[in-house]
C-alpha positions in Angstrom: -148.6 -33.8 -185.6 -146.7 -37.0 -184.7 -143.5 -35.6 -186.3 -143.7 -32.5 -184.0 -144.3 -34.6 -181.0 -141.2 -36.7 -181.7 -139.1 -33.5 -181.5 -140.5 -32.5 -178.1 -138.5 -35.0 -176.0 -135.3 -34.0 -177.8 -136.1 -30.3 -177.2 -136.8 -31.0 -173.5 -133.6 -32.9 -173.1 -131.7 -30.1 -174.9 -133.2 -27.5 -172.6 -132.4 -29.6 -169.5 -128.8 -30.2 -170.6 -128.3 -26.6 -171.4 -129.6 -25.7 -167.9 -127.4 -28.3 -166.2 -124.3 -26.9 -167.9 -125.2 -23.3 -167.1 -125.8 -24.2 -163.5 -122.5 -26.1 -163.2 -120.6 -22.8 -163.3 -123.0 -21.1 -160.8 -120.8 -19.6 -158.0 -117.5 -20.5 -159.7 -115.0 -17.7 -160.4 -112.6 -18.5 -163.2 -109.7 -16.3 -164.3 -107.2 -16.8 -167.1 -103.5 -17.2 -166.2 -100.5 -15.6 -167.9 -98.5 -18.7 -166.9 -98.6 -22.4 -167.5 -100.4 -24.8 -165.2 -97.5 -25.8 -163.0 -96.2 -22.2 -162.6 -99.7 -20.9 -161.8 -100.2 -23.6 -159.1 -96.7 -23.0 -157.7 -97.4 -19.3 -157.5 -100.8 -19.8 -155.9 -99.4 -22.3 -153.3 -96.5 -20.0 -152.4 -98.8 -16.9 -151.9 -101.3 -18.9 -149.9 -98.5 -20.2 -147.6 -97.1 -16.7 -147.5 -100.4 -15.4 -146.1 -100.1 -17.9 -143.2 -102.8 -20.2 -144.5 -102.5 -24.0 -144.3 -102.2 -26.0 -147.5 -103.9 -29.3 -146.6 -103.4 -31.0 -150.0 -102.2 -30.5 -153.6 -103.9 -33.0 -155.8 -102.6 -33.7 -159.3 -105.6 -35.1 -161.1 -103.5 -35.4 -164.3 -101.0 -37.6 -162.6 -103.9 -39.7 -161.2 -105.4 -40.1 -164.7 -102.0 -41.1 -166.1 -101.7 -43.8 -163.4 -104.8 -45.5 -164.8 -103.8 -45.0 -168.4 -106.2 -42.2 -169.2 -105.4 -38.9 -170.7 -106.2 -35.6 -168.9 -104.8 -32.2 -169.5 -103.0 -30.6 -166.6 -105.5 -30.3 -163.7 -104.4 -29.7 -160.1 -106.5 -28.9 -157.0 -105.2 -27.0 -154.0 -107.1 -27.4 -150.7 -106.3 -24.7 -148.1 -107.6 -22.5 -145.3 -107.5 -21.8 -141.6 -109.8 -22.1 -138.7 -109.9 -18.3 -138.2 -111.7 -17.9 -141.5 -113.7 -21.1 -141.6 -115.0 -21.4 -138.1 -117.2 -18.2 -138.1 -118.9 -19.5 -141.2 -119.5 -23.0 -139.6 -120.8 -21.3 -136.5 -123.5 -19.7 -138.7 -124.3 -23.1 -140.3 -122.2 -26.2 -139.9 -123.2 -27.5 -143.4 -120.8 -25.0 -144.9 -118.1 -27.4 -143.7 -118.8 -29.5 -146.8 -117.4 -26.7 -148.9 -114.5 -25.9 -146.5 -111.5 -25.8 -146.5 -111.3 -23.6 -149.6 -110.3 -25.1 -152.9 -108.7 -23.7 -156.1 -108.4 -25.6 -159.3 -105.7 -24.8 -161.9 -106.5 -26.4 -165.3 -105.5 -26.3 -168.9 -108.2 -26.1 -171.6 -108.2 -27.8 -175.0 -106.4 -24.8 -176.6 -103.6 -24.9 -174.1 -104.8 -21.9 -172.1 -104.4 -22.1 -168.3 -107.2 -21.1 -165.9 -107.7 -20.8 -162.2 -111.1 -21.5 -160.7 -112.5 -21.3 -157.2 -115.9 -21.1 -155.4 -117.1 -17.6 -154.7 -117.5 -17.2 -150.9 -120.7 -15.2 -151.4 -122.1 -18.1 -153.4 -121.2 -20.5 -150.6 -122.9 -18.2 -148.1 -126.0 -18.1 -150.2 -125.9 -21.8 -150.8 -125.8 -22.5 -147.0 -128.2 -19.6 -146.1 -125.6 -17.8 -144.0 -126.9 -14.7 -142.4 -125.6 -11.2 -142.1 -123.3 -12.3 -139.2 -121.1 -14.1 -141.8 -120.9 -11.1 -144.2 -117.7 -9.7 -142.8 -115.9 -13.1 -143.0 -117.3 -13.7 -146.5 -116.1 -10.3 -147.7 -112.6 -11.0 -146.2 -112.4 -14.4 -147.9 -113.6 -12.9 -151.2 -110.9 -10.2 -151.1 -108.2 -12.7 -150.1 -109.2 -15.2 -152.9 -109.2 -12.4 -155.5 -105.8 -11.2 -154.4 -104.1 -14.7 -154.4 -105.8 -15.4 -157.8 -104.4 -12.2 -159.2 -100.9 -12.8 -157.9 -100.9 -16.4 -159.2 -102.2 -15.5 -162.7 -101.0 -12.0 -163.6 -97.5 -10.9 -164.5 -96.1 -8.2 -162.2 
């Protein structure tokens, strides 16, 4: 009996860790890219600017890691948006402002494959309890993000 009880804490920890990693991807859309990290990010940034959105920052996490002598595969974050899209959501619930402006992460996995990840606007709406009045804006943002992700990651 004691032997079985010793396994219980490990099983509970394992279940908790599995659940934590499963939840970490909740609401995250991740698509593979046909291009390398830099080209994917350059394409994404160009298309976002071409749509009239503001790019607030492009953060190179890999360069930051290198500055402190630590390794990190290519990882860049783009922060972008505009008041026309974000304001209606914040009018529904100002706490959505913690998730705005929008963000997209381009990263390279251990196998050298490039990915683009972003928060699903419907998940953000659910997270902040936005009502039906935000649905049209959420749908527009969802379509826009899918379109820029496709253009950044797929060959013509």
